[in-house]
N, C-alpha and C positions, 0 to 999 in steps of 0.2 A: 135612808138612815141619817139622823142628825149627829152632831158631834158627841152628845152624851151617850147615844146608843153605841157609837163606835168606841168611845171610852170604855164602856162595859165589855164590849167584845174583846178589845185588846187586853184589858185587865184580867180577863178570864184565862188567858193562856200566856206561856212564856214567849211564844212566837205564833202569830196568827198565820203569817205567810212564811215561806221557806227563807232560810238564811242566805241562799244564793240568789243571783239576779234572775229576772224574768228571761225566758229563752230568747225572746225577740230583741230585748235590750242587749243581751250578750252577743247575738248574731250581728247586730248593727254596729255596736260600739267596740267590739273586740279588736278591730284593726284600725281604729281611729287614734290619732295622736292626742294626748291629754290636752284638755282645754277647760273651758267653763261650761258647766251643765246646770240645767234647771229641771227639777223633778217636781211636778205638780201633783197633788194628792199622793204624796210619797209614802204614806203609811209608816211602817217601822223603819223605812229607809234602806231596804235591801238593795235597790238599784243604785241609790246614791252612794252607799258604802262600797259596793263593788267597784264603781267608777273611781272613788277616792283612793282605793287601794292601788289603782293603776295610775295615779298621779293627777287625776282630775280635781278641780275645785268645784264643789257642787252646792247649790242652794236647794234644800229639800223642804217643801211646803206641805203642811197638812193641818186640818182643823181639830184633830184629836189631841188633847193635851197628853194623854197617856202614850199615844204613838210617838209624839214629838220627844217626850222624855226618854222613851225607850231608844229612839234613834240616837239621841245624844249619848246615852250610856253605851250603846253598841259602838259608836264612833270612838269613844274613849278606849274601849276594850280592844277593838280591832285595829285602830290606827295609831294608838299611843301618842307619840309626840306630833303626829300628823293629823290629829283629830280635828284641827282647825280647817282642814280641807273641806269639811262638811259644815255648812251653815244651816242649822235647822230653824225653820220659821213656823210658828203656830199662827195659822191664818186660814180663813175660809177662801177657797179659790174664787168664789163669786165676788169677793171684794179685793182680792190680792191683785196688785198691778205690778208685774215685773218690769224691770228696766228694758226699754226698747233696744232691739238689735244688740243685745249684750251677751248672748250665750251661743256657744258652738254646737250644743245639743240641748234640745228641749224635749222632755218626755212627759207624756200623759198616758199612764198605764192603768187600765181598768178603772177609769173614772166613769161610773155608770149613773148618769143623771138625765133628766128630761131634756127635750130638744132645745128649748130656749136657753137654758143654762149651759148646755153643752156647746152651743154656738158661741156664746159669750166667752167661755173658757178657751175654746179652740182658737178663736181669733186673738185673744190675749196672748196665748202661747205662741201663735204664729208671729206676732209683732216682736216677740222677744228673741227671735232667731237672728243671729248675727250674719253678716255677709259670709258666704261659704259654709254656713251652719246648716243643721238638720233639725227637723221636727219629726219625732217618732210618736205615733199613737197606736196603742194596742187596747182592745176592748172586747168584751163578750159580744159577739155578733148577733144580730137579730135572728139569724137562722139557728143559733145555738139553742133557743127555747124549744124548738120542735125536733131538731136533728142532732143536737150535740148533748153536752152534759155539764152540770154545774152552773155556777153563775146565778145572777138574779133571775127570778121567774116572772118579772114584770116587764112586758114588752115595751112599756113607755120609756124604760131606761136602757134598752138595748138599741144598738145602731150598727150601721154598715160603714165600711171605709169610704164609700161614695158619699155618705152623709157628711163625714168629716171633710172630704174634699170640697163639698159645696159650702160648708161652714167657713172655710179659710179662703174662698175665692176672693180675689182682689187684695189679698194681703202681701202679694209680692213673692209668693213661694211657688216653686215648680213641683208638682206632684209626680214623684218617680214611681211609687208603688201604691196601689189602693186595691186591696183584695181581701178575700176571706182565706184564712189559713187554718189547717187542722193542727190541734195541739194534743198530743197523746197524753192521756191521764189514766189512772187506774180505773178499770171497769170495761164495759163492753163497747162503749162509743168514745170517739175522740171529742174533745171540746172544739168549738168553732170560734175563732177569734177574728175580729176585724183588725186589719193591719194597714197602716198608712205611713209612708216615708216621704217627706217633702223637703226641699232644699231651697235656700236662698242663694242666688248666684253670687259669686265672689265679687267684691267691688273692683271696678276697673283700676289698674295701676295709675 
């Protein structure tokens, strides 16, 4: 889907995604001290807003003008005088170049694109991780098409955690977790997510 198609999808509903954070983001970040975060393909900003409410400074990037405006509005509503903790950027991730080694947490959550673009974005995300920081990737797993539920029905935009691990090889990150995870949803079957957590070692004193 291009930006105009996403604009139409976001404009059709008050919220396309839930107001709360993704369960994997919450699991990883709940115990982290506040720092600087980057949320690529942030949509309406649910993960960025949740982090900002906990004291993080977050850059949220998405190519949908409707989603970006909604994220700004939600930041004003939910954060009030602290709305500046969320910097919302309208940009296509294929062209967006984050500052290198600048973020304590970099998130790529349900960015479903074909392999060439995925590799480009994942490597860009990896370079943005600061010493001691984390890269978190969650996506609809390739196995979800046949054995899970929901998500895109195009195998070309589905992938596994091992694919992401290969994408970021040589970027200086240590892969701590790369696995398929079940995500309970309404219905008879769980969704299957690809989950990757990688870290950059802290700089030597």
